[in-house]
KEKE-3310 file (N, C-alpha, C; in steps of 0.2 Angstrom, whole numbers, plus 5000, padded with zeros to 4 digits):
npx = (5639:5628:5613:5606:5590:5575:5558:5554:5547:5552:5568:5578:5589:5595:5601:5609:5615:5606:5595:5596:5589:5573:5557:5557:5558:5567:5574:5583:5580:5582:5585:5578:5564:5547:5537:5540:5545:5558:5567:5568:5567:5562:5561:5557:5556:5555:5546:5549:5554:5553:5545:5529:5518:5509:5515:5526:5519:5514:5525:5530:5521:5523:5535:5535:5524:5529:5533:5522:5517:5507:5502:5497:5504:5517:5530:5537:5548:5550:5564:5579:5592:5598:5603:5592:5582:5567:5555:5544:5528:5514:5503:5508:5509:5508:5510:5518:5521:5513:5512:5523:5518:5511:5520:5526:5536:5551:5565:5580:5582:5574:5565:5558:5547:5536:5525:5524:5526:5533:5549:5553:5565:5571:5584:5598:5613:5616:5620:5609:5605:5602:5595:5595:5589:5591:5588:5579:5570:5569:5570:5578:5581:5591:5594:5608:5615:5629:5630:5621:5629:5641:5636:5633:5622:5620:5626:5617:5605:5608:5610:5598:5590:5595:5591:5577:5573:5582:5592:5607:5621:5632:5625:5618:5614:5619:5617:5625:5619:5619:5629:5637:5653:5670:5679:5671:5665:5668:5671:5668:5676:5669:5664:5676:5681:5672:5675:5688:5685:5682:5689:5704:5707:5700:5704:5709:5699:5698:5704:5716:5710:5709:5706:5713:5707:5698:5692:5691:5679:5676:5662:5656:5666:5666:5654:5655:5665:5659:5648:5655:5661:5650:5648:5644:5648:5662:5661:5648:5643:5638:5641:5634:5643:5642:5643:5633:5635:5644:5637:5627:5619:5611:5607:5600:5608:5611:5622:5628:5619:5617:5607:5594:5586:5579:5575:5581:5574:5574:5569:5564:5556:5547:5539:5531:5526:5534)
npy = (5861:5855:5858:5860:5859:5864:5863:5864:5853:5842:5838:5840:5838:5847:5851:5865:5870:5864:5872:5882:5877:5877:5869:5857:5846:5841:5831:5825:5815:5816:5808:5816:5822:5816:5802:5789:5776:5771:5757:5764:5777:5793:5800:5788:5780:5768:5755:5741:5739:5734:5743:5750:5750:5760:5771:5773:5777:5789:5796:5797:5804:5816:5820:5820:5829:5841:5846:5847:5835:5822:5805:5798:5803:5799:5787:5771:5757:5739:5737:5727:5726:5725:5727:5732:5742:5752:5758:5772:5777:5789:5782:5774:5781:5783:5769:5757:5766:5767:5754:5740:5729:5735:5739:5742:5735:5724:5731:5742:5754:5769:5778:5793:5804:5809:5821:5828:5815:5808:5801:5789:5784:5773:5772:5767:5768:5763:5771:5784:5789:5802:5809:5821:5827:5842:5846:5837:5836:5825:5813:5803:5789:5780:5766:5761:5749:5738:5727:5731:5742:5736:5729:5739:5748:5762:5767:5760:5766:5779:5775:5770:5782:5788:5779:5779:5792:5799:5806:5815:5808:5817:5828:5826:5828:5823:5818:5810:5804:5805:5793:5777:5780:5776:5773:5767:5756:5741:5726:5709:5694:5691:5703:5708:5700:5701:5715:5713:5707:5716:5726:5737:5750:5746:5740:5749:5754:5748:5747:5742:5733:5733:5720:5707:5698:5706:5721:5739:5747:5759:5765:5776:5782:5771:5772:5785:5783:5774:5781:5791:5783:5780:5791:5803:5819:5823:5835:5837:5828:5827:5827:5822:5824:5816:5805:5791:5781:5787:5799:5799:5808:5813:5803:5787:5771:5756:5747:5752:5750:5736:5732:5734:5746:5762:5770:5782:5793:5798:5809:5814:5825:5830:5845:5857:5869:5874)
npz = (5671:5676:5685:5701:5706:5715:5721:5734:5737:5730:5723:5709:5694:5680:5664:5660:5648:5639:5639:5630:5619:5612:5614:5620:5636:5650:5663:5678:5692:5710:5726:5735:5744:5741:5746:5751:5763:5774:5768:5757:5757:5753:5736:5729:5713:5708:5701:5702:5714:5732:5738:5742:5729:5728:5734:5725:5714:5718:5720:5707:5701:5708:5704:5689:5688:5691:5680:5672:5667:5663:5669:5658:5648:5649:5645:5649:5650:5651:5659:5655:5655:5642:5624:5616:5607:5607:5596:5599:5598:5596:5601:5611:5622:5640:5643:5653:5663:5675:5679:5678:5671:5660:5651:5635:5629:5631:5634:5633:5627:5620:5607:5599:5590:5594:5600:5617:5623:5635:5637:5649:5661:5674:5687:5697:5699:5687:5671:5665:5649:5639:5623:5610:5595:5587:5574:5567:5577:5586:5599:5611:5623:5635:5646:5653:5659:5664:5656:5645:5641:5637:5626:5617:5619:5619:5607:5599:5601:5596:5583:5579:5580:5569:5559:5559:5560:5552:5558:5560:5567:5570:5573:5584:5601:5617:5634:5647:5662:5680:5688:5694:5699:5692:5703:5712:5706:5706:5698:5692:5686:5675:5669:5666:5657:5646:5643:5639:5627:5618:5605:5602:5613:5624:5636:5643:5651:5662:5679:5691:5705:5723:5726:5719:5710:5704:5695:5692:5684:5671:5667:5662:5653:5644:5638:5632:5623:5614:5609:5602:5593:5586:5579:5586:5591:5601:5608:5609:5619:5634:5652:5668:5681:5694:5707:5710:5720:5729:5733:5744:5750:5739:5730:5727:5728:5721:5723:5734:5744:5744:5735:5741:5739:5733:5717:5705:5693:5675:5662:5645:5634:5620:5617:5609:5613:5623)
capx = (5636:5622:5610:5602:5584:5570:5552:5552:5544:5557:5574:5580:5594:5594:5607:5608:5616:5600:5590:5596:5584:5566:5552:5558:5560:5571:5576:5585:5578:5587:5581:5576:5557:5543:5533:5542:5548:5564:5574:5567:5566:5563:5557:5558:5552:5556:5541:5552:5557:5548:5541:5522:5517:5505:5520:5530:5515:5513:5532:5531:5516:5526:5541:5533:5519:5532:5534:5516:5517:5503:5504:5495:5509:5524:5531:5542:5549:5553:5572:5581:5600:5599:5604:5587:5579:5560:5552:5539:5523:5510:5499:5511:5508:5505:5512:5523:5522:5510:5513:5527:5515:5508:5525:5525:5542:5556:5571:5583:5582:5568:5566:5552:5546:5529:5524:5521:5527:5539:5552:5555:5569:5573:5591:5601:5620:5617:5619:5604:5607:5597:5597:5591:5591:5587:5586:5573:5565:5568:5573:5580:5583:5592:5596:5614:5619:5636:5628:5619:5634:5646:5633:5632:5615:5620:5627:5612:5600:5610:5609:5590:5587:5597:5587:5570:5572:5587:5596:5614:5624:5636:5621:5614:5616:5618:5619:5626:5617:5623:5629:5642:5660:5675:5682:5666:5662:5672:5668:5670:5680:5664:5664:5683:5682:5668:5678:5694:5683:5682:5696:5706:5709:5695:5707:5710:5693:5699:5710:5717:5706:5712:5705:5717:5703:5693:5694:5687:5676:5674:5656:5655:5670:5664:5648:5657:5669:5654:5645:5660:5662:5644:5648:5642:5654:5664:5659:5640:5642:5638:5641:5633:5649:5640:5643:5627:5637:5647:5633:5621:5614:5607:5605:5600:5613:5610:5628:5630:5613:5616:5601:5588:5586:5575:5577:5579:5571:5576:5565:5565:5549:5546:5534:5532:5524:5539)
capy = (5856:5852:5863:5857:5863:5862:5866:5863:5846:5837:5841:5837:5840:5848:5853:5872:5870:5862:5877:5886:5874:5877:5864:5850:5847:5835:5831:5819:5816:5814:5804:5820:5823:5810:5799:5782:5775:5767:5759:5768:5784:5799:5800:5782:5780:5761:5750:5735:5738:5731:5748:5750:5753:5767:5776:5774:5781:5795:5799:5798:5810:5822:5822:5822:5834:5847:5848:5847:5829:5817:5798:5796:5806:5796:5780:5767:5750:5734:5737:5721:5726:5723:5732:5733:5749:5752:5764:5774:5781:5793:5777:5771:5786:5780:5762:5756:5771:5766:5747:5737:5725:5738:5741:5740:5731:5723:5735:5747:5761:5770:5784:5795:5810:5811:5827:5826:5808:5808:5794:5789:5779:5773:5770:5767:5767:5762:5777:5785:5793:5806:5811:5826:5829:5848:5847:5833:5836:5818:5812:5796:5788:5773:5764:5758:5745:5736:5722:5735:5746:5732:5727:5744:5751:5769:5767:5757:5771:5784:5773:5770:5788:5789:5775:5781:5800:5802:5810:5815:5807:5823:5834:5824:5831:5818:5819:5804:5806:5803:5785:5775:5781:5770:5771:5763:5751:5735:5721:5703:5692:5690:5709:5709:5696:5705:5721:5711:5704:5722:5728:5744:5753:5745:5738:5756:5756:5744:5749:5737:5734:5730:5713:5705:5695:5710:5727:5745:5748:5766:5764:5782:5782:5766:5775:5790:5780:5770:5786:5794:5778:5780:5797:5808:5823:5824:5842:5836:5823:5830:5822:5824:5821:5815:5798:5789:5778:5792:5805:5796:5814:5815:5797:5780:5767:5748:5744:5754:5747:5729:5730:5736:5753:5765:5771:5788:5793:5803:5809:5819:5825:5835:5850:5863:5875:5877)
capz = (5666:5679:5689:5706:5707:5720:5722:5741:5739:5727:5720:5703:5691:5673:5660:5658:5641:5635:5640:5624:5614:5613:5612:5624:5643:5653:5670:5681:5699:5715:5731:5740:5743:5740:5752:5753:5770:5774:5766:5750:5760:5748:5730:5725:5707:5705:5702:5703:5721:5736:5741:5740:5722:5728:5735:5719:5709:5721:5719:5700:5700:5711:5699:5682:5689:5692:5673:5669:5663:5667:5669:5652:5643:5650:5643:5652:5647:5656:5658:5656:5654:5635:5619:5612:5607:5605:5593:5603:5594:5601:5604:5617:5628:5646:5644:5657:5668:5682:5680:5673:5667:5655:5647:5628:5626:5636:5630:5637:5624:5616:5603:5597:5587:5596:5604:5623:5625:5639:5638:5656:5663:5681:5687:5703:5698:5679:5668:5661:5644:5635:5616:5607:5588:5586:5567:5565:5583:5589:5606:5613:5630:5636:5652:5651:5663:5661:5650:5639:5638:5633:5620:5613:5619:5618:5600:5595:5601:5591:5576:5578:5578:5562:5554:5559:5559:5548:5562:5559:5573:5572:5576:5590:5608:5622:5641:5651:5668:5686:5689:5698:5696:5692:5709:5716:5702:5706:5694:5692:5680:5670:5666:5664:5651:5641:5641:5635:5620:5613:5602:5603:5619:5629:5642:5647:5655:5669:5684:5696:5711:5729:5726:5714:5705:5701:5693:5693:5677:5669:5662:5659:5648:5639:5634:5628:5617:5609:5606:5598:5587:5582:5575:5590:5592:5608:5611:5610:5624:5641:5658:5675:5684:5701:5708:5714:5725:5734:5735:5747:5751:5733:5726:5729:5725:5721:5725:5741:5748:5742:5731:5744:5738:5728:5710:5703:5686:5671:5656:5640:5631:5615:5618:5604:5617:5628)
cpx = (5629:5619:5605:5596:5579:5563:5549:5549:5549:5563:5576:5586:5592:5600:5606:5610:5611:5595:5590:5591:5577:5562:5553:5559:5563:5572:5579:5583:5583:5582:5577:5568:5553:5541:5535:5546:5555:5563:5574:5566:5567:5559:5559:5553:5552:5550:5543:5555:5551:5544:5534:5521:5513:5510:5524:5526:5514:5520:5533:5526:5519:5531:5539:5528:5522:5533:5528:5514:5512:5505:5502:5499:5516:5524:5537:5542:5550:5560:5575:5589:5602:5602:5598:5584:5572:5558:5545:5534:5518:5505:5502:5511:5505:5507:5518:5524:5519:5510:5518:5524:5512:5513:5524:5531:5547:5562:5574:5584:5576:5569:5559:5552:5539:5529:5521:5521:5534:5542:5555:5559:5570:5580:5593:5609:5621:5616:5613:5606:5602:5599:5592:5594:5587:5585:5580:5568:5563:5572:5574:5582:5585:5595:5602:5618:5625:5635:5626:5625:5639:5643:5631:5625:5615:5621:5621:5606:5602:5608:5601:5587:5589:5593:5580:5569:5577:5591:5603:5618:5629:5632:5617:5618:5614:5621:5619:5624:5621:5623:5635:5649:5665:5677:5678:5664:5667:5668:5671:5674:5675:5664:5671:5684:5678:5672:5684:5692:5682:5689:5698:5708:5705:5698:5708:5705:5693:5705:5710:5713:5710:5711:5708:5713:5698:5696:5689:5685:5674:5668:5655:5659:5668:5658:5650:5661:5664:5650:5649:5661:5656:5643:5646:5649:5656:5661:5651:5639:5643:5638:5638:5638:5647:5640:5637:5629:5640:5642:5626:5616:5609:5604:5604:5606:5612:5616:5629:5625:5612:5609:5594:5588:5581:5578:5576:5576:5574:5571:5567:5558:5549:5539:5535:5530:5529:5544)
cpy = (5854:5857:5859:5862:5860:5866:5866:5856:5840:5841:5837:5841:5842:5851:5860:5873:5869:5868:5882:5884:5875:5871:5857:5851:5840:5836:5824:5820:5814:5810:5809:5822:5816:5807:5792:5782:5772:5760:5762:5775:5789:5797:5794:5781:5773:5757:5743:5734:5735:5736:5747:5753:5760:5773:5778:5779:5788:5799:5801:5804:5817:5825:5824:5828:5841:5850:5848:5841:5824:5810:5796:5799:5803:5789:5777:5760:5745:5733:5730:5720:5723:5728:5734:5740:5749:5759:5765:5779:5784:5788:5773:5775:5782:5773:5762:5761:5770:5759:5744:5732:5728:5741:5738:5735:5730:5726:5740:5754:5762:5777:5786:5802:5813:5816:5824:5819:5808:5801:5794:5783:5779:5770:5770:5765:5766:5769:5778:5790:5796:5809:5816:5827:5836:5849:5843:5832:5829:5818:5804:5795:5781:5772:5759:5755:5742:5731:5726:5739:5742:5729:5732:5748:5758:5771:5765:5762:5777:5782:5772:5776:5790:5785:5777:5788:5803:5807:5809:5814:5813:5829:5832:5827:5825:5820:5812:5807:5804:5795:5784:5777:5775:5768:5767:5757:5745:5729:5715:5701:5692:5697:5710:5706:5699:5711:5719:5709:5710:5724:5735:5745:5751:5743:5744:5758:5752:5747:5743:5738:5731:5722:5711:5702:5700:5717:5733:5747:5755:5765:5770:5783:5777:5769:5781:5788:5777:5776:5790:5789:5778:5786:5804:5812:5823:5830:5842:5831:5826:5825:5826:5821:5820:5808:5796:5785:5782:5797:5802:5802:5815:5809:5791:5776:5759:5745:5746:5751:5740:5727:5732:5743:5756:5766:5779:5788:5799:5803:5814:5819:5831:5839:5856:5869:5878:5881)
cpz = (5669:5684:5694:5707:5712:5720:5729:5742:5736:5724:5714:5700:5683:5670:5657:5651:5636:5635:5634:5618:5617:5611:5615:5631:5645:5660:5673:5689:5703:5720:5735:5738:5743:5747:5754:5759:5769:5772:5759:5752:5755:5742:5726:5719:5704:5706:5704:5710:5725:5740:5738:5734:5723:5730:5729:5714:5711:5719:5712:5698:5702:5706:5693:5683:5689:5685:5669:5665:5667:5665:5662:5646:5644:5647:5646:5649:5653:5655:5659:5654:5647:5631:5614:5613:5604:5602:5597:5599:5599:5604:5610:5623:5634:5648:5648:5663:5675:5684:5675:5668:5660:5650:5640:5625:5632:5632:5635:5634:5621:5613:5601:5594:5590:5601:5611:5625:5628:5640:5645:5658:5671:5681:5695:5703:5690:5676:5664:5655:5640:5628:5614:5600:5587:5579:5565:5571:5584:5595:5607:5621:5631:5643:5651:5657:5660:5655:5644:5636:5634:5626:5615:5613:5617:5610:5596:5595:5596:5584:5574:5577:5571:5557:5554:5558:5555:5552:5560:5565:5575:5574:5582:5596:5613:5629:5644:5659:5674:5686:5693:5695:5696:5698:5713:5713:5701:5703:5694:5686:5674:5666:5663:5657:5645:5639:5637:5628:5615:5611:5604:5610:5625:5636:5647:5652:5661:5673:5689:5702:5717:5729:5719:5708:5701:5698:5693:5686:5676:5664:5659:5653:5642:5635:5630:5622:5612:5606:5601:5592:5583:5578:5579:5591:5599:5612:5612:5615:5631:5646:5664:5679:5692:5701:5712:5720:5731:5737:5738:5749:5745:5730:5730:5725:5726:5725:5733:5746:5747:5739:5734:5744:5733:5721:5709:5696:5682:5665:5651:5636:5626:5617:5614:5608:5621:5624)
residu = (UNK:UNK:UNK:UNK:UNK:UNK:UNK:UNK:UNK:UNK:UNK:UNK:UNK:UNK:UNK:UNK:UNK:UNK:UNK:UNK:UNK:UNK:UNK:UNK:UNK:UNK:UNK:UNK:UNK:UNK:UNK:UNK:UNK:UNK:UNK:UNK:UNK:UNK:UNK:UNK:UNK:UNK:UNK:UNK:UNK:UNK:UNK:UNK:UNK:UNK:UNK:UNK:UNK:UNK:UNK:UNK:UNK:UNK:UNK:UNK:UNK:UNK:UNK:UNK:UNK:UNK:UNK:UNK:UNK:UNK:UNK:UNK:UNK:UNK:UNK:UNK:UNK:UNK:UNK:UNK:UNK:UNK:UNK:UNK:UNK:UNK:UNK:UNK:UNK:UNK:UNK:UNK:UNK:UNK:UNK:UNK:UNK:UNK:UNK:UNK:UNK:UNK:UNK:UNK:UNK:UNK:UNK:UNK:UNK:UNK:UNK:UNK:UNK:UNK:UNK:UNK:UNK:UNK:UNK:UNK:UNK:UNK:UNK:UNK:UNK:UNK:UNK:UNK:UNK:UNK:UNK:UNK:UNK:UNK:UNK:UNK:UNK:UNK:UNK:UNK:UNK:UNK:UNK:UNK:UNK:UNK:UNK:UNK:UNK:UNK:UNK:UNK:UNK:UNK:UNK:UNK:UNK:UNK:UNK:UNK:UNK:UNK:UNK:UNK:UNK:UNK:UNK:UNK:UNK:UNK:UNK:UNK:UNK:UNK:UNK:UNK:UNK:UNK:UNK:UNK:UNK:UNK:UNK:UNK:UNK:UNK:UNK:UNK:UNK:UNK:UNK:UNK:UNK:UNK:UNK:UNK:UNK:UNK:UNK:UNK:UNK:UNK:UNK:UNK:UNK:UNK:UNK:UNK:UNK:UNK:UNK:UNK:UNK:UNK:UNK:UNK:UNK:UNK:UNK:UNK:UNK:UNK:UNK:UNK:UNK:UNK:UNK:UNK:UNK:UNK:UNK:UNK:UNK:UNK:UNK:UNK:UNK:UNK:UNK:UNK:UNK:UNK:UNK:UNK:UNK:UNK:UNK:UNK:UNK:UNK:UNK:UNK:UNK:UNK:UNK:UNK:UNK:UNK:UNK:UNK:UNK:UNK:UNK:UNK:UNK:UNK:UNK:UNK:UNK:UNK:UNK:UNK:UNK:UNK)
# end
């Protein structure tokens, strides 16, 4: 489902099954490569970290430059662990990519049909989710922390594509990127109570933790369920089955490093010339 690639300077992941489609490009970064020093050592793409912003910008240029994407063609948001989805137009190109202050919105999802407008996410345990509509040539991306996941950010992104672009959820193709696995994702009573507030089988997303007051939350399965409930076919939902917490060799992890760590990036972009 996933292929590890390198150009000798950076290493990234892509989805071989998506190579059958023409006209768009995507990737998930790893921590390998880049110019950032300890504790962000490697390809830190997070502007909200305490790393020198010049390092982060250099790393973002290294990553996006591999795909021929310039800073004024990428769009990022101020991610706030919400379920808000922003419509991105050609006029938004370049916003939020070199500076958080230049972000066009506080939101965790974004959608577009604009050519050469790369939707760029950062993450370090929270799942990045990429969407592609091959019929209407539309794309989406969302940052799915536990708050956003329980508030339906992935389903809202799919529905926003349906609203703006007439995307049929059954024709959408979605990939849930690398994230923290259930075995490493111990959550507090706050999360447990929010999961319990959902109907149906949502309690099955929790497993008993060694700490009796806590539980282990399966955020990847939660996203899969809500995408299916929104009409996305199970066969059209792909997974990068790699745990950011466990794979210190490949990924930063906010939880593993107690918050003092870098961020990976993910993007998707329409390009009719590809």
